[in-house]
C-alpha positions as CSV (number, residue, x, y, z in Angstrom):
1,M,21.7,-61.2,-27.6
2,K,20.5,-61.8,-31.3
3,K,22.3,-64.7,-30.9
4,Y,20.5,-66.4,-27.6
5,F,17.4,-65.1,-29.6
6,D,17.7,-67.1,-32.3
7,Q,18.2,-70.2,-30.7
8,L,14.9,-69.8,-28.8
9,R,11.7,-71.4,-30.3
10,P,8.4,-69.5,-31.6
11,M,6.7,-69.6,-28.5
12,E,9.9,-68.5,-26.3
13,R,10.5,-65.5,-28.6
14,R,6.7,-64.6,-28.6
15,L,7.6,-64.9,-24.6
16,V,10.5,-62.6,-24.1
17,I,8.7,-59.5,-26.5
18,G,5.5,-60.0,-24.6
19,V,7.6,-59.3,-21.4
20,G,9.7,-56.7,-22.5
21,V,6.0,-55.1,-23.5
22,I,4.9,-55.1,-20.4
23,L,7.9,-54.3,-18.5
24,L,8.5,-51.3,-20.9
25,L,4.4,-49.8,-20.5
26,V,5.5,-50.2,-16.8
27,V,8.8,-48.1,-17.1
28,N,6.3,-45.7,-19.3
29,W,3.5,-45.7,-16.6
30,V,5.4,-45.1,-13.5
31,M,8.3,-42.9,-15.3
32,V,7.5,-41.3,-18.5
33,W,3.8,-40.1,-17.9
34,P,3.3,-38.9,-14.6
35,H,5.4,-35.9,-15.7
36,F,3.5,-35.4,-19.3
37,A,1.8,-32.6,-17.4
38,D,5.0,-31.2,-16.0
39,W,5.6,-29.6,-19.7
40,G,2.3,-27.6,-18.9
41,S,3.2,-26.3,-15.9
42,L,6.5,-25.8,-17.3
43,T,5.1,-23.4,-20.0
44,H,2.3,-22.1,-17.6
45,R,5.5,-20.5,-14.7
46,Y,7.5,-19.5,-18.0
47,E,4.5,-17.1,-19.1
48,D,3.7,-16.0,-15.6
49,A,7.2,-14.8,-14.9
50,Q,7.3,-13.2,-18.5
51,R,4.3,-11.6,-17.6
52,K,6.2,-10.5,-14.1
53,L,9.4,-9.0,-15.8
54,K,7.0,-6.9,-18.0
55,L,5.1,-5.1,-15.1
56,Y,8.6,-5.0,-12.9
57,Q,10.5,-3.7,-16.8
58,T,7.6,-1.3,-16.5
59,A,7.7,-0.1,-13.4
60,V,11.5,0.6,-13.6
61,A,10.7,2.4,-16.4
62,Q,8.4,5.1,-14.7
63,K,10.9,5.8,-11.5
64,P,12.2,9.0,-13.1
65,E,8.6,10.1,-13.6
66,L,7.7,9.0,-10.1
67,E,10.3,10.8,-8.4
68,K,9.4,13.9,-10.6
69,S,6.0,13.8,-9.6
70,V,7.4,13.3,-5.6
71,K,9.7,15.7,-5.6
72,N,6.6,18.3,-6.7
73,F,3.9,16.7,-4.1
74,E,6.9,17.8,-1.9
75,S,7.0,21.0,-2.6
76,E,3.1,21.7,-2.5
77,G,2.5,21.2,0.5
78,E,4.0,23.6,3.1
79,F,6.9,22.6,5.8
80,V,5.1,23.4,9.0
81,A,7.4,22.8,12.0
82,L,6.6,19.8,14.3
83,E,5.7,21.8,17.5
84,D,3.4,24.2,14.9
85,Q,0.9,21.6,13.9
86,A,-1.1,21.4,16.2
87,I,-1.6,24.9,16.8
88,N,-1.9,25.2,12.7
89,F,-4.5,22.6,12.6
90,M,-6.2,23.8,15.3
91,R,-6.5,27.8,14.3
92,T,-7.3,26.4,10.5
93,I,-10.4,24.6,11.7
94,Q,-11.7,28.3,14.3
95,S,-11.1,30.1,11.2
96,Q,-13.1,28.1,8.5
97,A,-15.9,27.5,10.5
98,S,-16.4,31.4,12.0
99,A,-16.1,32.1,7.9
100,S,-19.0,29.4,7.2
101,G,-20.7,31.0,10.5
102,F,-20.9,29.2,12.7
103,G,-18.8,28.3,16.3
104,I,-17.5,24.6,17.6
105,Q,-19.6,23.8,20.6
106,N,-16.3,21.0,21.9
107,Y,-13.1,19.7,20.8
108,S,-11.0,17.0,21.7
109,R,-7.6,16.7,22.9
110,S,-5.7,16.0,18.8
111,M,-3.7,13.1,18.2
112,M,-0.5,12.6,16.6
113,R,0.0,9.4,14.1
114,T,2.9,9.5,12.1
115,N,4.8,7.5,8.8
116,Q,7.7,8.0,6.8
117,F,6.5,11.0,4.3
118,F,3.8,12.6,7.0
119,V,3.1,13.2,10.1
120,E,-0.9,12.8,10.4
121,Q,-3.0,15.3,13.0
122,I,-6.1,14.0,14.2
123,Q,-8.9,16.2,15.6
124,N,-12.3,15.7,17.1
125,I,-14.8,18.6,17.2
126,S,-18.8,19.1,18.1
127,V,-20.5,21.3,16.1
128,S,-24.3,22.9,15.7
129,A,-24.3,24.8,11.8
130,T,-27.6,24.3,9.1
131,E,-27.1,22.6,6.6
132,P,-25.3,25.9,4.5
133,Q,-23.1,26.1,6.6
134,L,-21.9,22.2,7.9
135,V,-21.4,22.0,3.6
136,D,-19.5,25.4,3.2
137,F,-17.4,24.2,6.1
138,L,-16.7,20.5,4.3
139,Y,-16.5,21.8,1.3
140,K,-13.5,24.9,2.0
141,I,-12.1,22.8,4.6
142,G,-11.4,20.1,2.5
143,S,-9.8,22.4,-0.6
144,G,-6.9,24.7,-1.3
145,S,-3.7,23.6,-0.1
146,S,-4.7,22.7,3.7
147,M,-4.1,18.7,3.0
148,I,-6.9,18.6,5.4
149,R,-10.2,16.2,4.9
150,V,-12.6,15.0,6.8
151,R,-12.4,10.7,8.0
152,D,-15.7,10.6,10.0
153,L,-18.8,12.6,10.1
154,E,-22.3,11.5,12.1
155,L,-24.9,14.5,12.0
156,Q,-28.3,13.8,13.9
157,P,-30.6,17.5,13.5
158,D,-31.4,18.9,16.9
159,Q,-34.4,18.9,19.0
160,P,-36.5,21.7,17.0
161,H,-34.7,19.8,14.1
162,M,-33.4,23.5,13.1
163,R,-29.7,23.2,12.9
164,L,-27.6,19.4,12.9
165,N,-25.0,18.4,15.5
166,A,-22.3,16.8,13.6
167,N,-19.7,15.2,15.3
168,I,-16.3,15.5,13.0
169,R,-13.0,13.9,13.1
170,L,-10.9,15.9,10.3
171,V,-7.4,14.4,9.6
172,A,-4.3,16.9,8.6
173,S,-1.3,15.6,7.0
174,Y,1.8,17.5,7.2
175,Q,4.7,16.8,5.7
176,K,8.3,15.7,7.6
177,N,11.1,17.7,7.5
178,P,13.3,15.7,5.3
179,K,15.9,17.5,5.9
180,S,15.8,17.0,9.9
181,A,15.0,13.1,9.0
182,A,18.3,12.6,6.8
183,P,20.1,13.2,10.1
184,A,18.4,11.2,12.7
185,A,18.7,8.4,10.4
186,N,22.7,9.2,10.1
187,A,23.0,9.4,14.2
188,P,23.8,5.9,14.9
189,A,26.0,5.2,12.3
190,A,28.3,8.1,13.9
191,K,27.6,6.6,17.1
192,N,29.1,3.5,16.2
193,S,32.0,4.3,13.9
194,T,33.1,6.2,16.6
195,A,32.5,3.8,19.0
196,K,35.1,1.1,17.0
197,A,37.7,4.5,16.5
198,K,37.7,4.1,20.4
């Protein structure tokens, strides 16, 4: 290559060097320069991965403490059998209303919803009470270990403006029985194993 380059005239040498430089610039422009930003995005992805790893490690380190808290919360609430929950809920509402000094005018049929940990009983009631009676009822119904809370509240004064007419949606959360949930989850597996055995 050097021998061939030495045989060229000065003008031809300049032309070969110029073409080589232009070719090198074109190759860099096409193949190298577009990837200059890759290092920054790679660094950004690495920093994001490090942040996520730290977050996950912190969450994993808190697992024993969270499990202990879950066990404490599970032991705090009293267990009420599923068939008694609606009655227990309505009895609690009625006793608190009478303790606060008013009666329930109307109540709808209770509804039930469930999730992984709790069974929710939902009850709509209509009451007519004075302001102190209603405040006392709302405060005391949510206090203690009853797990009852007010989800919706609509207030209107009655005609003589002496009492408040209230439509209240109350929700009670009852703990699912973990002992009865475990066999239900294992039942399909037991059926499959007996089917395989046959």
